[in-house]
N, C-alpha and C positions, 0 to 999 in steps of 0.2 A: 044177506049173503058176504061173505068174507071174500075180498080181492086178494089173491096171492099176489106177493111182490115178484116182478120180473127177475130172472137170472143176473140182469144187469145191475138192477137196482139193489139186490142183495150183494153182489160184488163191491159197488159203490159203497154202501153203508159199511161193509166190512173193513174196506180201505180207510173210509173216514175214522172208524173206531181205532183201528191199529196206529193211525197217526196220533190220534188223540192219546192213545195210552204211551205212545213213544215220547210225546212231548212231554208228559206228565213225567215219564221217567228219567228223561234228560234233565229236566227242572229239579227233581229231587236229586239226582246225582251231582248237579254243580256244585252244592256247598261241600259235598264230601269231596270233590275233585280239588276243590280249592284248600281244604282241610289237609288233602295228601300233598300240597305243595305244587298244584299244577299252576301254571302262570304263563303269560306270553312273554317269551324270552326278549323281544324286541320291543317291548313296551317300558320305555323310560320316563314316560310322562310322571310328573309329580315333584313334590318337594323331598330333598334329601339333605341329611345332616351327617357329620361324623359321629362314628360310635363314641361312648365315652371311654376315657383311658382304662387300659386293662386293669392296672392296679393304681393305688393311692400313690405310689412311689415313683410313678412315671413322671412326674414333674413337669415344669413348663421350660421350653425352650428360651433363655433369656434374651435372645436377639429377634424372635418372632414370638410377640406376646400371644398368649392362648393358643399355642400349638404345642401338644403334648409331645414330649421326647418317648419314642418307642411305640406310640400307638400310630405313628405314621410311618416309622421304618424308612426314613429317608438317609442314605448312606452318605459319607463325604464324598464329595465330587471328585472325579479323576482328572484333577488339574495337572496341566504338565507342570514340570519340576520349577519353571521360571516363573510361574504364578502360585503355585501351592504355598509356598512360604509365607507370601504377603498375605495370602487369604486366611491362613492359621493363625497369623499375628493379629489381622484385624478382627478375627473371632475371639480371640483371646482378650484382645483391648476392649472389646464390647461388653463381654462377659464382666471383666474387672470394673467396667464403668457402671453396670447394673448392681454390683457388690458394694460399690461405693455410695450408692443412691444418686448416682450422676448419669441415667439411662441416656445412650446415645441419639442423636436425632435421626429419626427414621421418616420414610415417606409418609406415614400415618401423621406425624407432626405437621406436615405440609400439605395434608389432605389429599395426597395422591393414592389412586387405587394400588392394588397389588400387580395388576398384570398378568400375564400368563409366564409360567404354569401356575404361580402362586395362587391366583384366584380359586384354582381348583381344590385347593386344601380345605375350602368350606370352612372359613373361619365364623362366617355366619352361613345359614343353611342355603342350599341350591336349589333352583327350580329348574327343571328340564321341560321343554316344550318342543314337541314332534309336529312338523308340518311338512307338506309337500315340498321335497328337495332340500330340505333343512332341519337340523336340530340346534335347537337355541337353548344355550344354558346361561341362567341368570344368577349371579351371587348377590346375596343380599346386599353385602357389606359394598358400598360405594355403587350399587347398582350397575356392576360390573356384567358384561354380555360377552359370550364366548358363542361366535356363529359359526357353525360347522356347515359347510355347503356341500351337500351329497352329490357324488358321481360326476365330479367338475375336476378337471386339470389343474393341479396347483400351479400357480404364477411363478415366474422365475424369480428366484430370491433377489436378485438385483432389481427387479421391477417392484419388490413389495415395499408399499410405503410404512415407514416404521410406525408403530403404534404400541399401546399398552397391551392389546390382546391379539396383533397381528392378523394375519389372513389364514384361514382355517378351511380346508377341504376335507371329506371324509367318505367313506363307502362302508358297507355291510360285508363281513366276511363271516358266513354262516350267522350267528347270534352276537357277535362283537363288533361295536362300531369303531371303526378305525380312523382316526384323525390325524392330520399333519398341520402343523403351524409353522409359518414363517413370518418374517417381519417384527421382530419384538424391539422395542427402543433398548439400544445399549444401556441406558441408566435403569432400565427395569430389570431389577435382578432379584433371584430367589435366595435365600440364606446366603447375601453377600457375594454370590458367585459372579465374576465378570464373564461376559460373553461378547461373541463379535456379531456383526450383522448376518453372518453365515449359521447362527443357532437355528436348529429345528426342533419343536417339541412334537413327539410322536405320543399318542394316546390309543389305548385298547380299552374301550369302556364296555362292559357288559353287567348283566344282572347274575348274581351268584345264587338267587332264591328270590321268592315274591318281594320281599322287602329289604332285599341286600343288593348292593351294587358295588363295583370297583372300577378304578381308573388305574391301569397299569401306564406310568408315564416314562417316557425314555427321551433324555435330552442329548443332542449331538452337536458338536461345535469342533471343525478341524483346526481352528486357531487356537483354542483355550483346553480342550479336553483331549485325553490320551485316547478315549474309548467313549462308548455309552454311559450316561448315568440313567440308572433305573431304579424307581421305586413304585410301589403300589398305595394308592389311598382307597379307603374303604367307607360306605356310606350305608345310613340305614333311612328307610323311607319314613316320613313324618306325614301320616295322612291327615288331611284337612288343613294342613299349614298353609299360610297365605303369606307370601314374600311382602316385608315392610319397605316402607320408603326408607332410604338410608341416604342422607345429605351430611356432608361435612361443612355443618354450618354454625357459628359462634365456636370454633375450635378453642378449647380451653389451654391448649399446649403449645409452646412457643420454643424457640431455640435460644437458649442462654448465650448471650454475646461473649461472656468471660470464658466458657469453657466448652460452648456448642453442646449443651446436654439439654435433656427435656425438661421444662418448668411449666407449672400450672399457671394460668392467667386467671385472676379473680374477676370475674364479670360482676358488672352491676346487680345487686340483688342477691348475690351468691352467699352472703352472710360472713364475708371474711374468711 
């Protein structure tokens, strides 16, 4: 004797089969969606690096080693006239010193980190970690950390304890992470540009594709700049890359006391 399934059983069985077919279809469609460029526009997690220079002729900025000219697109700062001439002379003097083979002493010789905003140029790869209430960006060079606290009110600039990376807060505007940083030490300079304790670094960080990210940086300083200083840095994803430890230990460079240029110190066992 054949037992006919009840109407309710048939409906339940049909629903189960439909769910199974739908799950299989979605699973099969996922790779196609990724291949078509679908991605989570707010997922910044992972390791990022600068793309290579667009052309071999891009060259290197003589005052910031390993920074390609053109690839970063950083314009001259809109310094006020009373500061612009001195800045141009300093840049020219530094370039001439490099040409003579007497590179000027920089923070790297003293084992000092870049600070903000320079750490975001990714001299070495960056790692982005997203957690509740915070986006943390780690620069491999000098293990620098840019902590962006989400949905918090920025502290008054006068209350900001000066540091290399300052105090950063941020929020999401659509799929763009908007960050504001204050409290950068006045001796922490990007491209030798002077600044006051009133300087602010504003960033708009967003994905432009599954493996592409950009950071539009705008620096303001009412004391030194005539207006906003803006540029955009670009990054490419480095799947599987693990940030390495970077400690400035046994530095082989020192300041030559005769002309304050960089010199290499021979370490024991270096072979002369």
